[in-house]
C-alpha positions in Angstrom: 35.6 101.1 88.1 36.3 99.4 84.9 40.1 99.0 86.1 39.1 97.3 89.2 36.7 95.0 87.3 39.5 94.0 85.0 41.7 93.5 87.6 39.4 91.4 89.4 38.9 89.5 86.2 42.6 88.8 85.9 42.9 87.4 89.4 39.9 85.2 89.1 41.2 83.7 86.1 44.6 83.1 87.4 42.7 81.3 90.3 40.9 79.1 87.7 43.8 78.3 85.9 46.0 77.2 88.7 43.3 74.7 89.7 44.3 72.8 86.4 47.8 72.3 87.4 49.6 69.3 89.4 52.5 69.8 91.7 55.7 67.9 92.3 56.8 68.4 96.1 59.7 66.5 98.5 62.5 66.6 100.7 66.2 66.1 100.0 68.6 64.8 102.3 72.2 65.0 102.3 73.9 61.6 103.3 77.4 62.9 104.3 75.9 64.6 107.2 73.5 61.9 108.9 70.6 62.5 106.7 70.3 66.2 107.5 68.2 68.5 105.1 70.3 69.5 102.3 69.5 73.4 101.7 69.8 75.3 98.8 70.3 72.3 96.1 69.3 72.5 92.5 65.9 70.6 91.5 65.1 71.2 87.9 62.7 69.7 85.2 65.2 67.9 82.9 64.8 69.8 79.3 63.4 73.2 80.9 64.2 75.9 82.4 61.5 75.4 85.2 63.3 74.8 88.7 63.6 75.8 92.6 66.2 75.4 95.0 65.7 73.4 98.2 64.9 75.7 101.4 66.4 75.6 104.6 64.8 72.4 105.7 65.7 70.8 102.1 62.3 71.0 101.0 60.8 72.0 97.5 57.6 72.5 95.7 57.1 72.9 91.7 53.7 73.5 90.3 53.3 72.0 86.8 50.9 71.3 84.1 50.2 67.8 83.8 52.2 65.4 82.0 55.4 63.3 82.4 58.7 65.0 83.7 62.3 63.8 84.7 63.0 66.0 88.1 67.1 66.5 88.4 68.6 66.8 91.7 72.2 68.5 91.8 74.5 69.9 94.2 78.2 70.9 94.2 80.3 68.2 95.1 77.5 65.7 95.2 76.3 63.2 92.6 73.3 64.1 90.4 70.0 62.1 90.6 67.3 61.8 88.0 63.7 60.8 89.0 60.6 60.2 86.4 57.2 61.3 87.2 53.8 61.7 86.4 51.9 64.6 87.2 48.0 64.6 86.9 45.8 67.5 87.2 45.1 68.7 90.5 47.6 65.9 92.2 50.5 66.2 94.0 53.9 63.9 93.3 56.0 63.3 96.4 59.6 62.6 95.9 61.9 62.4 98.8 65.6 61.5 98.0 69.1 61.5 99.3 72.3 62.6 97.8 75.8 61.8 98.5 79.2 63.0 97.8 80.4 62.5 94.7 83.3 59.7 94.0 86.7 61.3 94.3 85.7 64.4 96.1 87.1 65.0 99.8 84.3 64.7 102.5 85.7 68.0 104.0 85.4 69.7 100.8 81.9 68.8 100.8 80.9 69.8 104.1 82.7 73.3 103.9 80.5 73.8 100.2 77.4 72.9 101.9 77.5 74.6 105.3 78.9 77.9 104.1 76.0 78.3 101.4 73.4 78.2 104.3 74.4 81.7 104.9 73.9 82.8 101.2 71.7 86.0 100.3 69.9 83.2 98.3 68.4 81.5 101.6 67.1 84.9 102.8 65.6 85.7 99.5 63.8 82.1 99.2 62.7 82.8 102.8 61.0 86.4 101.6 59.6 84.8 98.6 57.6 82.1 101.0 56.5 84.3 103.7 53.2 85.6 104.3 53.8 88.8 105.4 56.0 91.7 104.0 59.7 91.2 105.4 62.9 92.1 104.3 66.5 90.4 105.6 70.0 90.9 105.3 72.4 88.0 106.0 76.1 87.2 107.1 77.3 86.7 103.3 75.6 90.1 102.4 77.0 92.0 105.5 80.5 90.6 104.9 80.4 91.6 101.0 79.5 95.2 101.8 81.9 95.7 104.8 79.5 95.9 107.4 80.9 95.9 110.7 77.9 96.2 113.0 74.1 95.8 113.1 73.2 99.6 112.8 75.6 99.3 109.1 73.6 96.5 108.7 70.0 97.9 108.8 71.0 100.9 107.1 71.6 98.9 103.9 67.9 98.5 103.5 65.3 100.6 101.7 63.7 103.1 103.7 66.1 102.9 106.4 69.0 105.5 107.3 71.0 105.9 110.2 69.8 108.6 112.8 71.7 110.6 115.3 72.3 107.5 117.2 69.8 104.5 116.2 68.2 104.0 112.8 65.1 106.3 111.3 62.9 103.8 109.2 60.4 105.4 106.9 61.0 108.8 108.7 60.1 107.2 112.1 63.2 107.5 114.7 64.4 105.7 117.7 60.9 105.8 119.6 58.6 104.2 117.0 60.8 101.6 116.2 61.9 97.9 118.6 64.8 95.9 118.5 64.7 92.1 119.4 67.1 89.4 119.7 65.9 85.8 118.6 62.3 87.2 118.8 62.4 88.6 122.6 62.8 92.2 123.3 66.0 93.6 124.4 66.1 96.6 126.7 68.1 99.6 125.9 71.5 100.6 127.5 71.1 104.6 127.0 68.4 106.3 129.2 68.1 108.8 125.8 66.8 106.3 123.8 64.0 103.8 123.5 66.2 100.8 121.8 69.7 99.4 122.2 72.3 100.8 120.0 72.9 98.4 117.3 76.5 99.4 116.9 77.0 96.9 119.8 76.4 93.9 117.5 79.2 93.0 115.8 78.7 91.1 112.5 80.5 88.2 114.1 77.5 86.9 116.2 74.7 87.8 113.4 73.3 85.1 111.2 70.9 87.8 109.9 68.9 90.9 110.5 65.2 91.0 109.8 63.4 94.3 109.3 59.9 93.8 109.4 58.2 97.1 108.8 54.6 95.6 108.9 53.2 94.4 112.4 51.9 91.2 112.9 50.3 89.8 116.4 53.2 87.8 117.6 54.9 91.0 118.3 54.4 93.7 121.0 52.3 96.5 119.4 54.8 99.3 120.7 56.2 99.7 117.2 55.3 102.4 114.5 58.5 102.0 112.3 59.8 98.8 112.3 60.6 95.8 114.5 64.4 95.0 113.8 65.4 91.2 115.2 68.5 90.1 115.2 69.3 86.2 115.0 72.5 85.1 116.5 74.7 82.4 114.8 74.2 78.9 115.5 76.7 76.3 114.5 76.0 74.7 111.5 79.1 72.6 110.3 80.2 69.2 112.2 82.9 71.4 113.8 84.1 75.0 113.4 87.1 77.2 114.5 88.6 80.3 113.4 90.5 83.4 114.5 90.4 87.0 112.8 92.9 89.9 113.5 92.6 93.2 111.8 94.3 96.6 112.0 94.0 99.8 110.5 93.6 103.6 111.1 91.6 106.9 110.1 93.3 109.7 107.9 92.8 112.4 110.1 93.4 110.4 113.6 96.4 107.9 112.9 99.4 110.5 113.5 97.5 112.9 115.6 98.6 114.1 119.3 95.9 112.4 120.8 94.0 113.3 124.3 92.9 110.5 126.4 91.1 110.8 129.8 92.8 110.3 133.1 91.4 106.9 134.7 90.8 105.1 131.4 92.8 102.2 129.7 92.7 100.9 126.2 90.3 97.8 127.5 87.5 100.5 129.2 87.9 98.9 132.2 88.4 100.2 135.6 85.4 102.8 135.0 83.1 101.2 137.6 80.3 103.5 139.5 82.4 104.6 142.5 81.9 108.1 144.0 85.5 108.7 145.9 84.0 112.0 147.9 81.8 111.4 151.0 82.5 115.1 152.4 82.3 118.4 150.6 85.2 119.6 152.6 87.5 116.7 151.3 88.7 117.0 147.6 89.3 113.2 147.2 88.6 112.7 143.5 90.7 109.9 142.3 91.2 111.1 138.4 93.1 114.2 137.3 91.3 117.0 135.2 94.3 116.8 133.0 94.0 114.8 130.1 96.8 112.3 128.9 98.4 112.5 125.5 99.9 109.9 122.8 100.7 109.9 119.3 100.0 107.1 117.5 96.3 105.5 117.0 95.7 102.4 115.6 92.2 100.4 115.1 93.0 97.1 116.2 90.7 93.9 116.4 90.7 90.2 117.5 88.0 87.6 117.5 87.5 84.0 117.4 85.0 81.5 116.8 85.0 77.5 118.0 81.9 74.9 118.0 81.0 71.0 118.0 78.2 69.3 117.2 78.2 65.7 119.2 75.5 62.8 118.3 73.6 61.8 121.5 71.9 58.6 121.3 70.7 57.1 117.9 69.3 60.5 116.3 69.7 63.3 119.0 72.6 66.1 118.0 74.0 68.5 120.9 75.8 71.6 119.3 78.0 73.5 121.4 79.2 77.2 119.7 81.3 80.3 121.2 82.4 83.6 119.5 84.1 86.3 121.5 85.9 89.3 120.2 88.0 92.6 121.4 88.1 96.1 119.2 89.2 99.1 119.6 89.1 102.3 117.1 90.1 105.9 117.5 88.9 109.1 115.7 89.5 112.6 115.7 87.3 115.3 114.2 87.7 119.2 114.2 85.0 122.1 113.0 83.2 124.3 114.3 79.4 125.0 116.0 77.6 128.3 115.9 73.9 129.5 117.5 71.7 132.2 116.5 69.0 134.3 118.0 65.5 134.3 116.2 66.8 137.3 114.3 69.5 135.3 112.8 72.3 136.9 114.6 75.1 134.4 115.7 76.0 135.0 119.7 78.2 131.3 119.7 80.9 131.0 117.2 83.5 128.2 118.7 85.9 125.9 116.7 86.3 122.3 118.4 88.5 119.4 118.7 87.0 116.2 119.4 88.8 113.1 120.7 86.9 109.6 120.6 88.0 106.1 121.6 85.6 103.5 121.3 86.4 100.0 122.8 84.2 96.9 123.1 84.1 93.5 124.2 81.8 90.5 123.2 81.1 87.1 124.1 78.2 84.8 122.6 77.4 81.3 123.6 74.9 78.8 122.1 74.0 75.7 123.2 71.1 73.2 121.4 70.0 69.9 121.4 68.0 68.6 118.4 65.9 65.6 120.0 65.0 62.6 117.6 61.3 63.8 117.1 62.2 67.0 116.0 61.9 68.9 119.3 64.5 71.6 120.1 66.0 73.0 123.0 68.4 76.1 123.0 70.1 78.5 125.6 72.2 81.5 124.3 74.1 83.6 126.5 75.2 87.4 124.9 77.5 89.8 127.1 78.5 92.9 125.6 80.8 95.4 127.0 81.0 98.9 125.3 83.0 102.1 126.4 83.3 105.2 124.7 85.7 107.6 126.1 85.4 111.5 124.5 87.4 114.6 125.1 85.9 117.8 123.5 87.6 121.1 123.2 85.6 124.0 122.2 87.2 127.7 122.0 85.6 131.2 120.4 82.7 133.5 121.1 79.7 132.7 123.2 78.2 136.4 123.9 79.3 139.0 121.3 77.7 141.7 123.4 81.1 141.5 125.5 83.5 142.6 123.2 87.0 140.3 123.4 85.8 137.8 125.8 86.3 134.5 124.5 85.5 130.7 126.1 87.0 127.8 126.1 85.5 124.3 127.3 86.3 121.1 127.7 84.2 117.8 128.1 85.7 114.8 129.2 82.9 111.7 129.3 83.2 108.1 129.4 80.0 106.1 128.7 80.5 102.4 130.1 77.8 100.3 129.1 77.2 96.2 129.9 74.5 93.9 128.6 73.7 90.4 129.9 71.3 88.5 127.4 70.1 84.7 128.6 67.6 83.1 126.7 66.1 80.0 126.8 64.2 78.7 123.4 62.2 75.8 122.5 60.0 74.2 119.9 58.0 70.9 120.5 56.6 69.0 117.6 53.4 67.6 119.4 51.9 66.1 116.9 51.7 66.5 112.7 49.3 69.3 113.0 50.2 70.7 116.4 53.5 72.9 117.3 54.4 74.6 120.5 57.1 77.4 120.6 58.4 78.5 123.9 60.6 81.6 124.9 62.1 83.2 127.8 64.8 85.7 128.8 66.1 87.4 131.5 68.3 90.9 130.3 70.4 92.7 132.3 71.8 96.4 131.6 74.3 98.5 133.4 75.1 101.8 131.9 77.5 104.1 134.0 78.6 107.5 133.1 81.5 107.6 135.7 83.2 111.2 136.6 82.4 113.1 133.7 84.4 116.1 133.9 83.5 119.6 132.4 84.9 122.9 132.6 84.4 126.3 131.2 86.9 129.3 131.4 86.5 132.8 130.4 89.4 134.3 128.6 89.5 138.0 129.5 92.1 140.7 130.3 94.7 138.1 128.8 94.0 135.1 131.0 92.0 132.2 131.4 89.4 131.9 134.6 86.9 129.4 136.1 83.5 130.9 135.2 82.1 132.7 138.3 78.3 133.0 137.2 77.4 129.2 137.8 78.7 126.8 140.0 77.6 124.3 137.6 80.0 125.5 135.0 83.1 123.3 136.2 81.1 120.0 137.4 82.0 116.5 138.2 78.9 114.2 137.3 78.2 110.4 138.2 75.6 108.7 137.0 74.3 105.0 137.1 71.7 103.1 135.1 70.6 99.7 136.1 67.6 97.6 134.3 65.9 94.4 134.7 64.0 93.2 131.9 62.0 90.0 131.8 60.2 88.2 129.0 57.9 85.0 128.4 56.1 84.0 125.4 54.4 81.1 124.2 52.6 80.1 120.7 50.7 77.2 119.6 50.1 76.4 116.2 47.5 74.1 114.7 47.5 73.2 111.0 44.1 73.4 109.4 44.5 71.0 106.6 46.0 67.4 106.6 47.1 68.2 103.1 51.1 69.1 103.2 50.4 71.6 100.6 48.0 73.7 102.4 49.8 75.9 104.7 46.4 77.2 106.9 47.3 77.4 110.2 45.7 79.2 113.2 48.2 80.4 116.0 47.5 81.4 119.5 49.6 82.4 122.3 50.8 85.0 125.1 53.6 87.4 125.8 54.6 88.6 129.1 57.4 91.4 129.5 58.1 93.2 132.8 60.9 95.6 132.9 62.4 98.1 135.9 64.8 100.6 135.5 66.6 102.6 138.3 68.6 105.8 137.8 70.7 107.6 140.1 73.2 110.7 139.4 75.5 112.6 141.7 76.6 115.6 140.7 79.6 117.9 141.8 79.9 121.9 141.6 82.4 124.1 141.8 81.4 127.5 143.1 83.9 130.6 142.2 83.2 133.7 143.6 86.0 135.9 142.0 88.4 135.5 138.8 90.8 133.1 139.5 93.9 132.4 136.9 94.2 129.1 135.4 96.3 127.2 133.6 94.0 125.2 130.8 96.7 122.5 130.6 97.2 122.4 134.3 93.5 122.7 136.1 94.6 120.7 139.0 96.8 123.3 140.5 93.7 125.3 141.1 90.9 122.2 141.9 92.9 121.4 144.9 92.2 120.7 148.6 94.6 123.8 149.7 92.0 126.0 147.5 89.4 124.4 148.7 90.5 125.0 152.5 91.2 128.5 151.7 87.9 129.3 150.2 89.3 129.7 146.4 86.2 127.9 145.6 83.6 125.8 147.2 82.3 121.9 146.4 78.7 121.5 146.3 76.3 119.2 144.9 73.1 119.4 142.9 71.1 119.1 146.3 73.0 121.8 147.9 76.1 122.9 149.9 78.0 121.7 152.9 75.3 122.5 155.2 72.3 120.6 153.5 71.8 117.1 155.4 70.7 115.9 152.0 73.4 116.9 150.0 74.8 113.3 149.0 71.1 112.0 148.1 71.7 111.4 144.5 69.0 112.3 141.6 66.7 109.7 140.9 63.9 108.0 138.5 62.6 104.5 139.2 60.6 103.3 136.0 58.3 100.4 135.7 56.2 99.0 133.0 54.4 95.7 132.7 52.8 94.3 129.4 50.5 91.5 129.1 49.4 90.3 126.1 47.3 87.6 124.1 47.1 87.1 120.5 45.9 84.9 117.9 46.5 85.0 114.0 44.8 83.2 111.3 46.5 81.8 108.2 44.0 80.3 105.4 45.0 79.4 102.1 42.0 80.2 99.9 43.6 78.5 96.8 47.0 77.8 95.6 47.7 81.3 94.9 45.9 83.5 97.3 46.5 83.3 101.1 44.7 85.5 103.7 45.9 86.3 107.2 44.1 88.0 109.9 45.4 88.7 113.4 44.5 90.4 116.7 46.4 91.1 119.7 44.9 92.1 122.9 47.7 94.1 124.9 47.3 95.8 128.7 50.2 98.2 129.5 51.0 99.5 132.6 53.5 102.2 133.2 54.8 104.2 136.3 57.9 106.6 136.9 58.5 108.3 140.2 61.3 110.5 140.7 63.0 113.1 142.7 65.6 115.1 140.7 67.0 118.5 140.0 63.8 120.0 138.7 60.8 117.8 140.3 59.8 115.2 143.0 56.9 113.0 142.3 56.1 113.0 146.1 54.6 116.5 145.5 54.1 116.7 141.5 52.6 113.0 140.9 54.0 110.2 139.3 53.7 109.6 135.8 51.3 107.2 135.1 50.1 105.5 131.9 47.4 102.6 132.1 46.3 101.7 128.5 44.2 98.4 127.0 44.7 98.0 123.3 42.7 95.8 120.9 45.5 95.8 117.6 44.1 94.0 114.7 46.5 93.3 111.4 46.1 91.8 108.0 48.2 90.5 105.4 47.1 89.3 102.0 49.5 87.6 99.5 48.4 86.9 96.0 50.9 84.6 93.8 50.5 85.5 90.0 52.8 82.7 89.2 55.9 81.3 91.1 57.9 84.1 90.8 55.4 87.4 91.1 53.9 88.0 93.9 51.5 90.9 95.2 51.0 91.6 99.3 48.8 93.9 101.2 49.3 94.7 104.7 47.6 96.9 107.4 47.5 97.4 111.2 47.2 99.2 114.4 49.8 99.6 116.8 50.6 102.4 119.4 53.9 104.3 120.7 54.7 104.4 124.0 56.8 107.6 126.2 59.8 106.1 127.3 60.8 106.4 130.8 63.6 109.1 130.4 60.9 111.0 128.5 58.9 111.2 131.3 60.9 111.8 134.1 62.0 115.6 134.2 65.6 115.1 135.2 67.8 117.8 133.5 70.8 116.5 131.5 73.5 118.7 130.5 75.1 118.6 127.2 77.9 120.7 125.3 75.2 123.4 123.8 72.0 122.2 125.1 70.2 120.3 128.0 67.3 117.9 128.2 64.4 117.2 130.7 61.6 114.8 130.5 57.8 115.6 130.2 55.6 113.5 133.0 52.4 114.8 131.3 53.0 112.2 127.7 50.6 110.4 126.5 50.9 107.3 123.8 50.6 107.7 120.3 48.3 105.9 118.0 49.3 104.5 114.5 47.9 103.4 111.9 49.7 101.5 109.0 49.2 100.5 105.4 51.6 98.7 102.8 51.3 97.3 99.5 54.3 95.4 97.9 54.9 93.7 94.3 57.8 91.3 94.2 59.3 89.7 91.1 62.0 87.0 91.5 64.0 86.2 88.3 66.3 83.4 90.2 66.9 82.3 93.6 69.3 85.4 93.7 67.5 88.1 91.8 64.8 90.2 92.7 62.9 93.5 91.9 60.2 94.9 94.6 58.2 97.9 94.8 56.2 98.9 98.1 54.0 101.7 98.7 53.2 102.6 102.2 51.0 105.1 104.4 51.1 105.7 108.4 49.0 108.2 110.1 49.9 108.6 114.0 47.7 110.5 116.4 49.4 112.2 119.3 53.0 112.2 118.0 55.7 112.7 120.1 58.8 114.8 119.3 61.5 116.3 120.8 61.3 120.2 121.0 62.9 123.0 122.2 61.1 125.0 124.9 61.4 128.6 126.4 64.0 128.3 128.9 67.5 129.3 129.2 70.2 126.9 128.4 69.0 125.6 124.9 66.6 123.1 126.8 64.8 120.1 124.8 61.8 118.0 126.2 59.5 115.7 124.6 56.1 116.7 123.7 52.9 115.5 121.8 53.6 118.2 119.2 50.1 118.0 117.8 47.1 116.1 116.7 48.2 114.0 113.9 51.3 113.3 111.5 51.4 111.4 108.2 54.3 109.5 106.1 53.9 108.0 102.8 56.3 106.7 100.1 57.5 104.4 97.9 60.5 102.2 98.1 62.2 100.1 95.3 64.5 97.3 95.6 66.4 95.4 92.9 69.2 92.7 92.8 70.6 91.3 89.5 73.8 89.2 88.3 75.2 91.4 85.4 77.5 88.7 84.0 78.1 85.3 84.9 80.7 82.2 83.7 79.1 79.4 81.7 78.1 76.5 84.3 80.6 74.5 82.4 83.8 76.9 82.9 86.7 75.5 85.2 86.9 79.1 86.9 83.7 80.7 87.8 83.2 84.3 88.0 80.1 86.7 88.6 79.3 90.3 88.7 76.3 91.4 90.4 74.5 94.7 91.8 72.2 95.7 94.2 69.8 98.9 94.6 67.1 99.9 97.0 66.0 103.3 96.9 63.3 105.1 98.8 60.9 108.5 98.0 59.0 109.9 101.1 56.9 112.5 102.4 55.9 113.3 105.9 54.0 116.1 107.7 52.9 116.7 111.4 50.2 119.3 112.1 52.1 121.1 115.1 50.1 122.3 118.4 50.2 126.0 118.0 49.0 126.3 122.0 51.8 124.1 122.7 54.6 125.6 125.3 57.0 125.2 122.5 55.9 127.8 120.5 56.1 126.3 117.2 57.7 128.6 114.5 55.1 127.2 111.7 52.1 125.3 111.6 53.5 122.5 110.2 56.7 120.5 109.4 58.5 117.5 108.0 58.9 114.9 110.7 62.2 114.9 112.4 64.5 112.4 111.1 62.4 111.9 108.0 64.5 111.4 104.8 62.8 112.7 101.7 65.2 110.4 99.3 67.5 107.6 100.2 69.5 105.2 97.8 71.8 102.4 98.9 73.5 100.8 95.8 76.4 98.2 95.5 78.4 96.1 92.6 80.1 92.8 93.7 82.8 91.0 91.4 83.3 87.1 92.8 85.8 85.5 90.9 87.0 81.6 92.1 90.5 80.5 90.9 91.9 76.7 91.9 92.5 76.9 95.3 91.2 80.8 96.2 88.2 83.0 95.6 88.5 87.0 95.3 85.2 89.1 96.2 85.6 92.6 95.8 82.2 95.2 96.4 81.9 99.3 95.7 79.2 100.4 98.0 77.3 103.8 97.6 74.8 105.6 100.3 73.1 109.0 100.0 70.6 110.5 102.2 69.1 113.7 101.3 68.4 116.9 103.5 66.1 116.1 106.6 64.8 118.0 109.4 67.3 117.6 112.6 65.2 119.6 115.0 61.5 121.5 114.5 61.8 125.3 114.9 60.2 127.0 117.9 60.0 130.6 119.2 60.2 132.3 115.8 63.5 129.9 114.7 63.3 128.3 111.7 64.2 124.3 111.5 67.6 123.1 111.8 68.6 121.0 108.7 71.1 118.1 108.4 73.0 118.3 105.0 72.5 115.2 102.8 75.6 113.3 102.8 77.0 110.8 100.2 79.0 107.9 101.2 81.3 105.3 99.3 83.3 102.3 100.6 85.5 99.4 98.7 85.7 96.1 100.6 87.6 93.1 99.1 88.4 89.9 100.5 90.6 87.3 99.2 90.2 83.5 100.3 93.7 81.3 99.9 93.0 77.7 100.3 90.6 76.6 103.0 92.6 78.1 105.7 93.0 81.9 105.2 91.0 84.7 104.3 92.4 88.1 104.0 90.1 91.5 104.0 90.8 94.9 103.1 88.3 97.8 103.8 88.3 101.6 102.6 85.5 103.6 104.1 84.0 107.0 103.9 86.4 107.7 100.8 84.1 110.5 99.7 85.0 112.2 103.3 81.9 114.7 102.9 81.4 117.6 105.8 78.8 116.6 108.0 76.7 120.0 108.4 73.8 121.3 110.6 72.3 124.3 109.1 69.1 126.9 109.6 67.6 129.4 107.6 67.6 133.0 109.1 64.8 135.1 110.0 62.7 136.7 107.4 64.4 134.7 104.6 67.8 135.6 105.7 71.0 133.8 104.9 71.4 129.9 105.7 73.5 129.7 109.1 76.0 126.5 109.3 75.4 125.7 113.1 77.8 122.4 112.9 80.5 121.2 110.5 83.1 118.6 110.5 84.6 115.7 109.0 85.2 112.0 109.9 87.9 111.2 107.7 88.4 108.3 105.5 89.0 104.6 107.3 91.5 102.0 106.1 91.8 98.4 107.7 93.3 95.0 107.0 92.6 91.6 108.3 93.3 88.1 108.2 91.2 84.9 109.1 92.8 81.5 110.0 89.8 78.6 110.2 91.0 75.4 111.9 
């Protein structure tokens, strides 16, 4: 209690002292850019170390004791300006000025310097410092330094975030607990297995910055428990720009490997449309061969371009056009081993594997933006992403040790072809000095196809291979198609409560509408063999042929049945519909110069319905999966500035987590060593979130932050194994409650820097973020999953995580060198929760080390070298044996080292 009184006394004394100060504020404009705001210019009180940088809008504000001061404005390539001011207690002095280029400095040089600085890390630190709520952003400059190639790699560089089996895990909470948006508008997922679109799709060429908002606020949809990940797309900042980039490289264990590719595919990932070439079970008319093709040299290549220009419209209007495009292709070969055990720890599957993967993508983003003379803005963004992944996996070894001498060869050839179309309309209108209206709408379309997946299982017995005879589904051709339409409309009216420009108190009210509809269909062709038929694994088409179908060597069936079933060609389907309608309000109130309180509430109606006709059930007889909920979601943020550089933040909120379409649709999807299916009886989870964060800013690019957090989840959802053949996984409300708490630390520091007067500047910078996390879920002992233990760590929760980097930058007369060493490590974590006597499956902790260097030559050329995954660690899944038995490694492989060299030409 005494400590609490002391803290209160300190806070109120700070408040009292703050009332005696005055303030110097203003806006700095750029004469060379038609009086646009000049961002990140230096504003210093002469003869002191007190100063700030102007923000993105050219604004600045400094709190000072009463007295006489000289304000010095400066920016590289511009004439410095000094202004004398007199500050009285409790008063604000406004100083608006315009800087112009220094004599003898080329205008083009000035423009390059000014505009490139707008993507500095310091810009995002300024935003973070000024923000009311807790937020973290990583920008284009930092992405380039750390050699990040996509949004997944970017987000995984922030505290408490680590890459999961596909998407990221935030504070121990996986994909279903997070949400993804582009420019503040939600995005759909391209993969029926996941809630969020793969962040791998977003190449850094289209990213201005990525925000990881781990604290809920009333303006975002409430279906988020971990973080909302918001990608801000690039916009044109210069008067005109143009560049083209090339890169090439390879993987150490892939480049010279004899590499298998799937028949019917190509290096551009095109030609994989969803067309089923068979219309009769008596005709074997598949267009693609079972036999893979072979190549022997694999280089990773990419090309990208950007072009844009601004135009003056009328006296003050500005129109900007910006276009970015790119293509990339990457190969990867891995070899390793997979095992499975029974509940007593005995191994029943032991197979070595070779896996060949090729990933190719194309991206095109366009932005049209118009700024009206009075400050209104209208913008249209279009984004197209095509991502094509081709993989072949060969597995050979023991699958049933009880049958001595029997071995099995399995080959799985799979193509995932995904297309994303995003259309966004963004508007901002300055209605008056105190009213601002923001409106957004989007029309998104996802198409995800898995065309002609080919799976073979051959039994090796009596010295020859033969197709398996125990199930027609052991030799399969699979065609699936997903189409999803996602519509969003968002509006927000902001009212400034006080005419005083220094008072940031506002009231926000708005609404959000989202309608999502998904249609999924799959047609499966199975091959039934009654007797063992010898087969050459390198020439399977000799057996899978029209002649052998006619002669009865095998029969062709679909998942619905054989030739006598009139519904044989009806696909398995599920259709999901979700409607979210929300109204929200948020009040930001500045109690005094140092203390700001924000409280919000969101009223959200959620209706979801999934109907299905699948290989497991039919909603006509079983009933559709329905969820109809109304949520009242409060949120609160408190910000207290001990001084301009020392900040304490507190936050609390209530959110929910919805089951996804795939998680509630009982469609059985068969993978290599397991199958998965949905559960129509899932119910949403309720999340209670609490955060406390302290921030200290040494400068505009140096800081240290400490965050403590706690999350309590009712009815948590998790993927779990159920008693069934084929290692079947499903989705369950695994218990009554779960909790996560932890600490995050972030630091950025300049270790060494040249003198300001030095002719050749250099700097040596370091960054570190780390997190310590503890999680627990109380497992439902009455569940159909039959959990082995009464409690467990959360799936994907990483107890310890560290990201660290060291960067060196040196500027020469006509060039600039930047080199970074980037390290990441996550500790051992739960991959799957144990059931039916099995212990948890654990994912081994992995360290990674990358080196990224870039050399800028003059104003036109930039060379970049990357060496990634230098430690080449083994990726392992393991499980403890029963009754304290020895640990069994269930999966083991290495990814190899990736090397690349690229060049960019600016014109």
